[in-house]
TIKOLTI-200151 format. One record per residue: y, z, x of N, C-alpha, C, O in turn. Coordinates in steps of 0.2 Angstrom, whole numbers, plus 5000, padded with zeros to 4 digits. Layout:
BEGIN
YZXYZXYZXYZX
...
! end
This chain:
BEGIN
499850115028499650105035500150125040500750135038
499950145046500450165051500450125057499950085058
500850135061500950095067500350105072499950155072
500150045075499550045079499550105084498950125086
500150115087500150165092499950235090499750285093
499950245083499850315080499050335080498850385082
498650285079497950295079497450255083496850265084
497750215087497350165092497150205098497550255100
496550195100496250235105496350195112496350135112
496450225117496550195124495850175126495350205124
495750125130495150105133494650095128494050105129
494850065122494350055117494449985114494949965111
493949945115493949875113494049875105493649905102
494449835102494549835095493849815092493549765094
493749855086493149835083492449865086491949845083
492549895091491949925094491949995095492550025097
491450035095491350105096491350115103490950085107
491750165106491650185113490950225114490850265110
490650205119489950235120490050315120490550335124
489650345117489650425117490150455112490150515111
490550415108490950435103490550465097490050445096
490750525094490450555089490450515083490850475082
489850525079489850485073490350505068490550455064
490650565068491150585063491750615067491550645072
492350615065492850655069492850725069492450755064
493150755074493150825074493850845072494350815074
493950895068494550915065494750985067494451035066
495350985070495751055071496051075065496251035060
496251135064496651165058497051225060497051255065
497451235055497951295055498551285060498451255066
499051315059499651305063500151255061499951205057
500751255064501251195062501051135065500751095062
501251115071501051055075500651075080500851105085
499951065080499551085085499351025089499150965087
499351035096499150975100498350995102498251035106
497950945100497250955101496950895104496450875104
497450855108497250795111496650805116496650855120
496150765115495550775120495750765127496250735129
495250785131495350775139494850725141494250735140
495050675144495750655146496150625140495850595136
496750645140497150625134497350545134497350525140
497350515128497550445128498250435131498650485129
498450385134499150375137499650375131499550325127
500050415130500550415125501050365126501250345132
501350335120501850285121502550325123502550385121
502950295126503650335128503950365122504150325118
504050425122504250455116505050455116505350455121
505350435110506050445109506350515110505950555110
506950525110507250585111506950635105506850615100
506950695106506750745101507250745095507850725096
506950765090507350775084507850835084508350835080
507850875089508250935089508950925088509350955084
509250875092509950855091510150845084510750855082
509750805081509950785074509850835069510150835064
509450895071509450945066509951005067510051045064
510350995072510951035074511451025068511450975065
511951075068512451065063512851005064513050965059
512950985070513350925072512950865070513250815067
512350865071511850805070511850795062511850745060
511750855058511750845051512350825048512350785043
512950845051513550815048513650745050513850705046
513450725056513450645057513050605052513250555050
512350635051511950595047512250595040512150545036
512550645037512850645031513450595030513550555025
513850595036514350545036514150475036514550425034
513550465039513350395040512850365034512650315035
512750405029512350395024512450325021511950285020
513050305020513250245016513550195021513950155019
513450205028513850155032513550085032513050075030
513950045034513849975034513549955041513949955046
512849935041512649915048512949865052512949865058
513349815048513649765051514249785055514549755059
514549845053515149875057514949935062515349965064
514249935064514049985068514449985075514550045077
514549935078514849935085515549965085515650015089
515949955080516649985079516550055077516850105080
516050075073515950135071515650185076515850245077
515250155080514950195086515450205091515550265094
515950165092516450175097516950225095517150275099
517050235088517550285086517150355086517450405088
516550355084516150415084516050445091516050505092
515950405096515850435103516450465106516450495111
517050455102517650495105517550565103517850615107
517150585098517150655096516450685097516350745096
515950645098515250665099514850635105515050585107
514350665107513950645113513650575111513450565106
513750525116513450455115512750455113512550415108
512350505116511650505114511550525107511050495103
511950575104511850595097512050545093511750535087
512650505094512850455090512350395089512250375084
512050375095511550325095510950345090510650305086
510750415091510150435087510250435080509850425076
510950465078511050465071511150395068510950395062
511450355072511450285069510850255068510650225062
510350265072509650235072509350265066509050235062
509350335065509050365059509350345053509050345048
510050335053510350315046510150245044510050235038
510050205049509750135047509050145044508950105039
508650185047507950195045507950225038507550205034
508450265037508450295030508650245025508350245019
509150205027509350155022508750105020508650085014
508350085025507750045024507250085020506850055016
507150145021506650185017506850195010506350215006
507450185008507550195001507150154996506950184991
506950094998506550054994505850084993505550074987
505650124997504950154997504950224994504550244990
505450264996505450334994506050354989505950404987
506450304988507050324983507550364987507450394992
508150364984508750394988508650474989508750494994
508350504984508250574984507850604990508050644994
507350564991506850584997507050555003507050585009
507250485003507350455009507850485014507850485020
508450505010508950535014508850605017509350635020
508250635015508050695018507550695023507350745026
507250635024506750625028506950595035507550575036
506450595040506550565046506050515048505450525045
506250465051505750405052505750385059506250395063
505250345061505250305067505250225064505050215058
505350175068505350115066504750095063504650065058
504150105067503550095064503350135058503050105053
503550195058503450235052503750215045503350215040
504350195046504650165039504350105037504350085031
504150065042503849995040503150005037502949965032
502750055040502050055038501950115033501350115030
502450155031502350205026502150185019502350135017
501750225016501550215009502150235005502450285006
502350185000502850204995502650264991502050274990
503150304989503050364985502650354979502150394977
502750304975502450284969501650284970501250304966
501450244975500750234977500450294979499850314977
500850334984500550394986500450444981499950484981
500850444976500850494971500250474966499850524964
500150414965499550394961498950414964498450434961
498850404971498250414975498150494975497550514974
498650534976498650604975498350624968497950674968
498550594963498350604956497550594956497250624952
497350544959496650524959496250574962495650594960
496450604968496150654971496050714967495550754966
496650734963496650784958496150774953495850824950
496050714950495650704944494950704946494550724941
494750694952493950694953493750774954493150784954
494150824954493950884954493550914960492950914960
493950924965493550944972493251004972492751014975
493651054969493351124970493651164964494151154961
493351224963493651264957494151314959494651324956
494051354965494451414966494951394972494651364977
495551404972496051394978496151324978495851284976
496651304982496851234983496351204987496051224992
496151144985495651104989496051074995496651064996
495651065000495851055007495750975008495150955008
496250935010496250865011496450855018497050875020
496150815022496350795029496550725029496150685027
497150715031497550645031497450625038497850645042
497050575039496950555046497350495047497350445043
497750485052498250435054498850445049498950395045
499150505049499650525044500250485044500650485040
500450455050501150425051501650475050501550535052
502250455047502750505046502650545040503150585038
502050545036501950595031502050575024502050615020
502050515023502150495016501650515011501750535006
500950505013500450525009500350605009500150635004
500450635015500350705016500850745011500750795008
501450715010501950745006501750744999501750794995
501450684996501250684989500650724988500550754983
500150724993499550774993499750844992499450884988
500250864996500550934996500850944989500751004986
501250904987501550914980501050914975501250944970
500450884976499950884970499550954971499150964967
499750994976499451064976498851064981498551114981
498751014985498251014990498451054997499051044999
497951085000498151115007497951055012497351035012
498451025015498450965019498450985026498851025029
497950945030497950945037498150875039497750825037
498650855042498850785044498750775051498950815055
498450725053498250705060498550645062498450595059
498850645068499050585071499050595079499150645081
499050535083499050545090499650545093499750555099
500250515090500850515093501250575092501350595086
501550605097501850675097502450675093502650715089
502850615093503550615089503350605082503650635078
502850565081502650555074502450615070502550635065
502050655074501850725072502450765070502450805065
502850765075503450815074503850795067504050835064
503950725066504250705060503850715054504150735049
503250705054502750715048502850795046502850805040
502850835051502850915050503550925046503550965041
504050895049504750915046504750885039505050915035
504550825038504550785032504150825026504450835021
503550845028503150885023503450955021503550975016
503750985026504051055025504651045021504851085017
505050985022505650975018505550955011505850985007
505050915010504950885003504450914999504450904993
504050965002503550994998503551075000503051105003
504151105000504251175002503851224998503651275001
503651214992503251254988502551244988502151274984
502351194992501551174992501251224996501551265000
500551224996500151265001500351245008500551185009
500251295013500451275019500151215022499451205021
500451165025500251105028500251115036500651145039
499751085039499651085046499651015048499350965046
500051005054500050935057499750945064499950985068
499250905066498950905072498950845076498850785073
499150845082499150795086498450785090498250825093
498150725088497450715091497250645090497550615085
496750625093496350555092495950575086495450615087
496050535080495650555075494850545076494450575073
494650495080493950485081493650535086493050535086
493950585088493650635092493850705089493750755092
494050705083494250765079493650795076493150765074
493650865076493050905073493150915066493450965064
492750885062492750895055492350955053492350975047
491950975057491451025056491751095057491451145055
492351095060492651165061492851195054493151165050
492751265054492951295048493651315047493951325053
493951305041493651285035493651205035494151175036
493051185033493051105033493451075027493551115022
493651015027494050985022493550975016492950965017
493850975010493450955004493450875003493050845000
493950845006494050775006494450745011494850785015
494350685013494750645018495150595015494950565010
495750585018496050515016496250485023496450515028
496050425024496050385030496450325029496350285025
497050315033497450255033497450225040497850235044
496850185041496850155048497450105050497750075045
497550105056498150055058497849985058497249975060
498249945055498049875053498449825056498549765054
498849845062499249805065499149815073499049875075
499149765077499049765084499649735087500149715084
499549715094500049685098500249615095500849595096
499749585092499949515089500049515082500049465079
500149575079500349575072499749605067499349645070
499749575061499249605056498549595058498349535061
498049645057497349635059496949625052497049665047
496549575052496249555046495449575046495149585041
495249585052494549605053494449685052494749715056
494149705047494149785045493849815051493949875052
493349785055493049825061493549825067493349855072
494149785066494649795072495149845070495649855073
495149875064495549925062495549985067495049985071
496050025067495950085072496150145067496650165066
495550185066494850175068494550115063494850105058
493950095066493650035062493450065055493350125054
493350015050493150035044492450065043492450115040
492050045047491350075047491350145049491050185046
491750165054491850235056492150275050491950325049
492650245047493050285042492550295036492550345033
492150245034491650255029491150305031490950345026
490850305037490450355039490750425038490450475036
491350435040491750495040491750525033491650585032
491950485029492050505022491350525019491350575015
490850485020490250505018489950575020489750615017
490150585027489950645030490250705026489950765025
490950695024491250755021491050755013491050815011
490950695010490650695004491150674999491050654993
491850665001492350634996492950615000493050635005
493250564997493850535001494050464999493750434995
494550445002494850375001495050345007495250385012
494950285008495150245014495650185012495450145007
496250185014496650135013496550075017496350075023
496450015013496249955017496749895014497149905010
496749835018497149785016496849755009496249755008
497249735005497049704998496649644999496349624994
496649605004496249545005495549555007495249505009
495349615007494649635010494149595006494149595000
493649565009493149525005492749585001492549635004
492549564995492149614991491549634994491249684993
491249584997490549595000490549655006490049675007
491149665008491249725013491349795010491349845014
491349795003491449865000490749895000490349864997
490649955003489949985002489749994995490250014991
489149994994488850004987489050074984489150084978
489150124988489250194986489950204986490150264985
490450154986491150164985491350124980491150074978
491950154977492350114972492850084975493150114980
493050024973493649984976494249984971494149964965
494850004973495450004968495949964971496149974977
496249914968496749874970497449894966497349904960
497949904970498549934967499149894967499349874973
499449884962500149844962500649884960500549934956
501249874962501849914960502449864958502649824963
502649864952503149814950502949744951503349704951
502249734950502049664950501749644957501449594958
501949684962501749664969501149704971501149764971
500649674974500049704976500249744983500449714987
500149804983500349844989499749864993499749864999
499149874990498549904994497949904990497949894984
497449914994496749934991496549994994496650014999
496150034990495850094992495050094991494850074985
494650114995493950124994493850204993494050244997
493550224987493450284985492750304985492350264984
492650374987491950394987491950464985492350504987
491450484981491350554979490650564978490350544973
490250604982489550614981489450654975489750694973
488850634972488650674966488550744967488250764972
488850784963488750854963489250894967489250954969
489850854969490350884973490950904968491450934970
490850904961491350924957491451004957491051034960
491851024952492051094952491551134948491551194948
491051104945490651144941490351094935490451044935
489951124930489651094925490251054921490751084919
490150994919490650954915491250934919491650904916
491250944926491850924930491650884935492050874940
491050864936490850814941491150744941491550734936
491050704946491450644946491250594940491650554938
490650604937490450554932490750574925490750534921
491150634924491350654918492150654917492350674912
492450634922493150644922493450574921493250524923
494050574917494450504916494550464923494450404923
494750504928494850474934494350474939494350464945
493750474936493150484940493050424945493250364943
492650434951492550384955491850354953491350394953
491750294952491150264950490850214956491250164957
490350234959490150184964489950114962489650104957
490250074966490149994964490649974960490649914958
491050014957491549984952492149954955492249964961
492449914952493049884954493649894949493449894943
494249914951494749924946495449904949495549894955
495849884944496549864946497049914942496949924936
497449944946497949994944498649964944498849934950
499049964939499749934939500249994938500250034933
500649994943501150044943501850014942501849954943
502350044939502350114938502050144932502050204930
501750094927501450124921500850164922500650204918
500550154927499850184929499350164925498850204923
499350104922498750074918498250044923498350024928
497650054921497050044925496549994921496350014915
496349944924495849894921495249904925495249894932
494649914922494049924926493549864924493549834919
493149844929492649784928492149804923491849864923
491949754919491349764914490749714916490349704912
490849684922490249634924490249574920489749544919
490849544917490849484913490749424918490949424923
490449374915490449304919491049274919491549294915
491149224923491749194924491949154917491549134914
492649154915492849124909492649054909492649024915
492649014904492548944904493148914905493748934904
493148854908493748804909493848774902493348744899
494448764900494648734894495348704895495648704900
495548664890496148624890496748674890496648724887
497248654892497848694892498148704885498248654882
498148764883498448784876499148794876499548774881
499348824871500148834871500348884876500948884878
499948934877500148984882499748994888499148974889
500149004894499849014900499949084902500549114902
499449124905499449194907499349194914498849164917
499849224918499749244925499549314926499949354925
498949324928498749394929499049424934499249394939
499149494934499449534939499049524946498449514945
499349524951498949514958498449564959497949544962
498549624957497949674957497349654953496749664955
497449624947496949604943496549544947495949544947
496949504950496649444953496249474959495649444960
496549514963496149544969495549574968495049574971
495549614962494949654960494449604956493949634954
494549544956494149494952493949514945493449524943
494549534942494449554935494849504930495049524924
494949444932495249394928494849384921495049374916
494149384922493749374916493849434911493849414905
493949494913494149544908494749534904494749544898
495249504908495949494904495849424900496049424894
495449374902495349314898494949334892495149314886
494449384892494149404886494549444881494549434875
495049484884495549514880495949464876496149474870
496149404879496549364876496249304873496549264870
495549304873495149254870495349184873495549134869
495449184879495649124883495149104888494649134889
495349054892494949024897495349004903495949014903
495048974908495348954914495548884913495248844910
496148864917496348794917495948754923495948694922
495648794927495248764932494748824935494948874935
494148804937493648854939493848894945493648944947
494348864949494548894955495248924955495548954960
495548924949496248944948496349004944496049004938
496649054946496749114941497349114936497749164936
497349054933497849054927497349054921496849014920
497549094916497249094909497649054904498249064904
497349014900497648984895497349004888496749014887
497749004883497549024876498048994871498548974873
497848984865498248954860498649004856499148984853
498449064857498849124853499149164859498949174864
499749194857500049244861499849314860499949334854
499549344864499349414863499649464869499649444874
499949514867500249564872499649594876499149614874
499749594883499349624887499749644893500249614896
499649704896500049734902499749704908500049704914
499149664908498849644914499049574916498749544921
499449534912499649474913500349454910500449484905
500649404913501349384911501249324907500949274909
501449314901501349254896501949204897502549224898
501749144897502249084897502049044892501449024891
502549014888502448964883502548894887503048884890
502048854886502048794890502348734885502048724879
502748694888503048644884502848574886502848524882
502648564892502448504895501948514900501948554904
501448464900500948454905500948384908500848334904
501048384914501148324918500748314924500648364927
500448254925500148244932500648254937501248244936
500448274943500948294948501348224950501048174953
501948234949502448174951503148204951503448224946
503348214957504048244958504648204955505048234952
504548134955505048094952505148114944505648114941
504548114941504548124934504748194932505148204927
504648244936504848314935505648314936505948344932
505848284941506648284942506948254936507448274934
506648194934507048164928506948204922507448214918
506448244921506348284915506848344915507148364910
506948374921507348434922508048404921508448444918
508248344923508948324923509048314915509648324913
508548284912508648264905508748324901509148324896
508448384903508548444899509048494901509148554899
509448474906509948514909509748574912510148624912
509148574916508948634919509248644926509248604930
509648694927509948714933509648774936509748784942
509248814933508848864936508148854935507848854929
507748854940507048834940506648884944506748894950
506248914941505748964944505148924945504848894941
504948924952504348884954503748934956503848974960
503248924952502548954954502048904956502048854953
501648924961501148884963500448914964500448974966
499948884963499248904964498848844965498748814960
498548834971498148774972498548714974498348664973
499248724976499648664977499948684984500148734986
500048624989500348634995501048634995501348655000
501348614990502148614989502448674990502248724986
502948684994503348744995503948744989504248694989
503948804986504448814981505248794983505548754979
505448814989506148804991506248724992506748704991
505748694995505748624996505748584989506148534989
505448604985505448574978506148584975506348534972
506348644975507048654972507548614975507948584972
507548604982508048564986507948484983508448454983
507348464982507248394980507448384973507648324971
507448434969507648424962508348414961508548384956
508748444965509548434965509748454958510048424954
509548524956509648544949510348554947510848564951
510548534941511148544938511048564931510548534927
511448604928511448624921511448694920511348734925
511448714914511448784912510748814910510648874909
510248764908509648794906509148814911509248794917
508648854909508148874914507448854912507348844906
507048854917506348834915505948864921506148884926
505248864920504748884925504248824925504048794920
504148804932503648754933503048784937503148814942
502448764935501848784938501548724942501348674939
501548734948501148674952500448704953500348754957
499948664951499348694951498848634950498948584951
498248654948497648604946497448624939497348684938
497348574936496948574929496348534929496348474930
495748564928495148534929495048494935494848434935
495348514941495248484947495848434949495848414954
496248424944496848374945497448404946497648454943
497848384952498548414953498948404947499048344944
499248454944499648454938500248494938500248544942
500748474934501348514934501348544926501348504922
501448604925501548634919502248664918502448704922
502648644913503348664912503348704906503048694901
503748764907503748814901504248864903504748854906
504248914899504648974899504349034898503849034894
504649094900504249154899504249174891504749154888
503649194889503549204882503849274880503849294874
! end
């Protein structure tokens, strides 16, 4: 997702189409950074200074020197640097150095310290592992036989997805309405994917872009802005552009993916799209709606229905990174509720969001502890990459005094608190337990067959 300023339209009420707007975007193409802003142009946000000073020899030297600086010491550092460098350059270099340090968590040190960012860009950019997985899915569906397939990245932000698409061998056209963001995206793609097919970055409002202009794209990737002036946007029709517009645009091209919030209700997923939920390191990062019209493959035996990474309309899948494991739905009924057994399994968040707990329970020969709680219980321990196993030692009715006494009796000083279906906050619980000792334990605050319950155990 990218900053709302990047894709949001002026004079356009959230969640509504402006009268007279085209059904699909128009796409410009070719050239480095092309300004195709419609007339009248949407009012731009005040642009920060150009990147040019930072790209000078002096600016590059400053950035290199600031790579490992301590942000807590910036005031003294800035005062010292301004003795030898222009104040504006020092301020710009310090700001960029801070953003690069923040970006390491998403892009890794090798890429982050060669990239350029805006504050919104680093916050909303897709992490490299997820973008690379998504680029791989585009490659798997087989868009065309000869030459690099063309993918248009609408609402490209600072270029995180465009970089991985280019690295995967696609000819990328990246589109965003903010001029500084476009400048940064072009530089980032050129720096990190120098051997890829030529990439084009275009400044324009994605909703008035001409997708019919030759050469047309083989697929779209759309990352609507999902933040507004008051924070995160939960209504997909209030995205910028709205989800319905993005769905129509992908259908018109014939193939593509739309990045959405992982909490999207399943009933909002169109029947001719596949939905994929992606976690990385156990944390759910995003969901993607995929579409590939029948017959769009590269030839006989290479259509979407015959490839391992094929897009299946109506399917739900959970993908776990960095392993790249994928679980797909089989239409199983909800697992039965049963008594708590020796082991408790906590499914990965992507599995839960994709409503695939039944598939994991079937694999484990387990059941649910409550019909509304996504914890699986079983009598035997079976290895699965889609859930974390815990051995349960105690099952108690919810009673904090009893829990405190039990933890003190067992010398538990390190307590991991997990909750599902309980209003108790983990930090408040730890404070009230007054933990002492060398032992560790995990407590689950949850419901078992409708009753508030505490399950005590340890990772299996």
